C-alpha positions in Angstrom: 194.9 166.6 49.4 195.8 170.4 49.2 199.3 171.3 50.3 200.5 174.7 51.1 204.0 175.9 50.0 206.1 178.3 51.7 205.2 181.0 49.2 201.5 180.4 49.7 201.8 180.6 53.6 203.8 183.9 53.1 201.1 185.3 50.9 198.3 184.5 53.4 200.5 185.9 56.2 200.8 189.3 54.4 197.1 189.4 53.5 196.2 188.8 57.3 198.6 191.4 58.6 197.6 194.0 55.9 194.0 193.4 56.8 194.7 193.7 60.5 196.6 196.9 60.3 194.0 198.6 58.0 191.0 197.3 60.0 192.0 197.7 63.5 195.2 199.9 63.8 193.3 203.2 64.2 189.8 201.9 65.1 190.9 200.8 68.4 192.4 204.2 69.6 189.3 206.0 68.5 186.6 203.5 69.3 185.5 205.3 72.6 185.0 208.6 70.9 183.2 207.1 67.9 180.7 205.5 70.0 179.5 208.9 71.3 178.6 210.3 67.8 176.8 209.6 64.6 178.9 210.5 61.5 176.8 213.0 59.6 173.5 211.5 61.2 174.0 208.1 59.7 173.4 204.9 61.6 176.7 203.7 63.5 175.9 200.2 62.1 177.0 201.3 58.6 180.6 201.6 59.8 180.7 199.1 62.5 183.1 196.1 61.5 181.2 192.9 61.2 183.0 189.4 60.9 180.0 188.1 59.0 180.8 190.5 56.1 184.3 188.9 55.9 183.1 185.6 55.1 182.5 185.9 51.3 185.7 187.9 50.5 187.8 185.4 52.7 186.2 182.5 50.9 187.0 184.1 47.4 190.6 185.1 48.4 191.3 181.8 49.9 190.1 180.1 46.7 192.5 182.3 44.7 195.4 181.6 47.2 194.9 178.0 47.2 194.6 177.8 43.3 198.1 178.8 43.1 199.4 175.5 44.4 196.4 173.1 44.3 196.6 170.6 41.4 192.8 170.3 41.1 192.4 174.1 40.8 195.3 174.4 38.5 193.6 171.7 36.3 190.5 173.8 36.5 192.5 176.8 35.3 193.9 174.8 32.4 190.7 173.3 31.3 189.0 176.7 31.3 191.7 178.2 29.1 191.4 175.1 26.7 187.7 175.6 26.3 188.0 179.3 25.8 190.8 178.3 23.0 188.4 175.9 21.5 185.6 178.5 21.0 188.0 181.5 20.3 185.8 184.1 21.5 186.4 187.6 20.1 188.7 189.7 22.5 187.2 192.9 23.5 188.4 195.8 25.7 184.9 196.7 27.3 186.1 195.2 30.6 188.6 198.2 30.8 185.6 200.3 31.2 183.0 198.2 32.9 185.2 197.9 36.1 184.2 201.5 36.9 180.6 201.4 35.7 179.0 200.4 39.0 180.6 203.3 40.9 179.6 205.7 38.1 176.0 204.4 38.6 176.0 205.5 42.2 176.7 209.2 41.0 174.2 208.8 38.3 171.4 207.5 40.5 172.2 210.5 42.9 172.1 213.0 40.0 168.5 211.4 39.1 167.2 212.1 42.4 167.7 208.6 43.8 169.5 209.3 47.0 172.1 207.0 48.5 173.3 206.9 52.1 176.2 209.7 51.5 176.5 213.0 49.9 178.9 213.7 47.1 181.9 214.5 49.3 181.4 211.6 51.6 180.8 208.9 48.9 183.9 210.1 47.0 186.0 209.8 50.1 184.7 206.3 50.7 185.2 205.2 47.0 188.6 206.8 46.9 189.6 205.0 50.1 188.5 201.8 48.8 190.5 202.1 45.6 193.6 202.9 47.7 193.0 199.8 49.9 192.5 197.6 46.8 195.6 198.9 45.2 197.4 198.2 48.5 196.4 194.6 48.4 196.6 194.0 44.6 199.8 195.7 43.3 202.3 194.3 45.8 200.8 190.7 45.4 201.1 190.9 41.6 204.9 191.5 42.1 205.3 189.0 45.0 203.4 186.0 43.3 204.8 186.7 39.9 202.1 184.3 38.3 202.3 184.2 34.5 199.2 185.4 32.6 197.5 182.9 30.4 198.6 184.6 27.3 202.2 184.9 28.5 202.5 188.5 28.2 203.9 189.1 31.8 204.1 187.6 35.2 201.5 190.0 36.9 198.5 187.7 36.8 197.5 187.2 40.5 195.2 188.6 41.6 193.0 190.5 38.8 193.2 194.2 39.3 190.3 194.8 36.9 188.0 192.3 38.9 189.1 193.8 42.1 188.2 197.4 40.8 184.8 196.0 39.4 183.7 194.3 42.6 184.9 197.1 45.0 182.7 199.3 42.6 179.8 196.9 42.7 180.1 196.6 46.4 180.1 200.4 46.7 176.8 200.6 44.9 175.5 197.9 47.2 176.4 199.5 50.4 175.0 202.8 49.3 171.7 201.5 48.3 171.1 198.3 50.2 168.6 200.1 52.5 167.1 202.3 50.0 166.3 199.9 47.0 167.7 196.3 47.0 167.4 195.9 43.2 169.7 199.0 42.6 171.9 197.8 45.2 172.3 194.5 43.5 172.6 195.8 40.0 176.3 196.4 40.0 177.2 192.6 40.7 176.2 191.4 37.3 178.4 194.1 35.7 181.3 193.2 37.9 180.8 189.4 37.0 180.9 190.4 33.4 184.2 192.2 34.0 185.6 189.0 35.6 184.5 186.7 33.1 185.9 188.7 30.2 189.3 188.8 32.0 189.5 185.0 31.4 187.8 185.2 27.9 190.5 187.8 26.9 193.2 185.4 28.2 194.5 187.8 30.7 193.7 185.9 33.9 193.2 182.4 35.4 190.0 181.5 37.1 191.6 181.7 40.4 193.0 185.3 39.7 189.5 186.6 39.0 188.0 184.9 42.2 190.7 186.3 44.2 190.4 189.8 42.8 186.5 189.7 43.6 187.4 189.0 47.1 189.9 191.8 47.4 187.6 194.2 45.9 184.6 193.3 48.2 186.9 193.5 51.2 188.5 197.0 50.1 185.1 198.6 50.1 184.0 197.0 53.5 187.2 198.4 55.0 186.6 201.7 53.3 183.1 202.1 55.2 184.6 200.8 58.4 187.3 203.3 58.6 185.3 206.3 57.1 184.5 207.9 60.3 188.2 208.2 60.9 189.0 209.5 57.5 186.1 211.9 57.5 187.2 213.4 60.7 190.7 214.0 59.2 189.0 215.8 56.2 186.7 217.9 58.6 189.7 219.0 60.7 191.3 220.1 57.5 188.5 221.8 55.8 189.8 225.4 56.1 193.0 224.4 54.4 191.4 223.1 51.3 192.9 219.7 51.4 192.8 217.6 48.2 193.1 213.8 48.1 195.0 212.3 45.3 195.3 208.5 44.9 196.9 206.3 42.2 194.9 204.1 39.7 197.2 201.5 38.3 196.5 198.7 35.8 198.8 196.6 33.9 199.1 198.8 30.9 197.8 202.2 32.2 198.5 204.5 35.1 196.3 207.3 36.2 195.3 209.4 39.4 192.1 209.8 41.0 191.2 213.0 42.7 189.0 213.9 45.7 188.4 217.5 46.4 187.4 218.9 49.8 184.0 220.4 48.6 
């Protein structure tokens, strides 16, 4: 039987409250106005929140949270680490780059003339927003949970930030091309899966960390699309002021900045 500790319950409550604030805090106040207009001539359904789209990320996140205290899932983590140690795969750093590849593909396809749902400015705002939301989930949880990494380097294992970035990027690709070309839309997920698998093969994360990271990544991109009409309106209102949007990109051993220009 799975038992939830006070720590696990606290994590679940924080996740639920964060999702509620991000998803519905501003949407409710602006809902009447948004129903009257299409943003940049796109279909309203693109930005309409759907509980069905929460099923997969919720299951992934739930698996990861439960794995922190479930003996059965802890055994899965341990057995996976043992099998990896038995085969001793070569550690590579490719996963540091593949986490961004699906998002780069969106820009590449557009340059090649295969247009997605949004123009350069709009998709950059959406992707930047998704990374901000992902960081808002992942970074506090790492310091709250303090789970030790499989290689023992630190206690910032849960959830996997690389996997969250990879799946937020892959879901960004999916959302941009799901109505244009389904094969292109799906092409980012194998890359994201590769990133997640190699986080375990590189002895940086447990299985539960990676699964939870995938859930947070997908959820972050969904929320970014839902609140895009509001964010886009803010940018439009400040167009004449030349607003620049800067957001942090933080991983365990690297820190950087993302930049969104008001083009």
